[in-house]
C-alpha positions as CSV (number, residue, x, y, z in Angstrom):
1,M,3.7,119.1,123.1
2,G,0.7,119.3,121.0
3,R,-2.0,122.0,119.9
4,G,-1.6,124.0,122.6
5,D,2.0,124.5,121.6
6,K,2.5,127.4,119.7
7,K,5.7,126.5,118.6
8,T,4.5,123.3,116.9
9,K,2.7,123.4,113.2
10,R,-0.2,121.7,114.7
11,G,-0.3,123.9,117.6
12,K,0.1,126.9,114.8
13,I,-3.5,125.5,112.9
14,A,-5.0,125.2,115.9
15,I,-4.7,129.3,117.1
16,G,-4.9,130.3,113.3
17,T,-1.6,131.7,113.1
18,H,1.0,131.9,110.8
19,G,5.2,132.0,110.9
20,K,8.2,129.6,110.1
21,L,7.0,126.3,110.4
22,R,3.5,127.3,108.9
23,P,4.0,130.6,106.4
24,K,1.5,132.2,104.7
25,R,0.5,131.5,101.5
26,K,0.5,134.4,99.1
27,K,-2.0,135.3,97.1
28,F,-0.9,135.3,93.7
29,K,2.3,134.0,91.7
30,V,4.3,136.4,89.4
31,K,4.3,134.9,85.7
32,P,7.5,134.9,83.8
33,T,8.1,136.9,80.7
34,T,8.3,135.4,77.3
35,M,11.7,136.9,75.6
36,A,9.0,138.7,73.0
37,E,7.7,140.5,76.1
38,Q,11.4,141.1,77.5
39,E,12.3,142.5,73.9
40,K,9.2,145.0,73.2
41,K,10.0,146.2,76.2
42,E,14.1,146.1,76.0
43,L,13.1,148.5,72.3
44,Q,10.7,151.0,73.7
């Protein structure tokens, strides 16, 4: 269990893969809408 092990976080970093232990980071986060913006949408 070390650098060459595909199932460990350290091994995934060395190989350059992602998975359950090392998930990919999302590029964009969803921006929460304000109450005023929600009310505008409801009126239209």
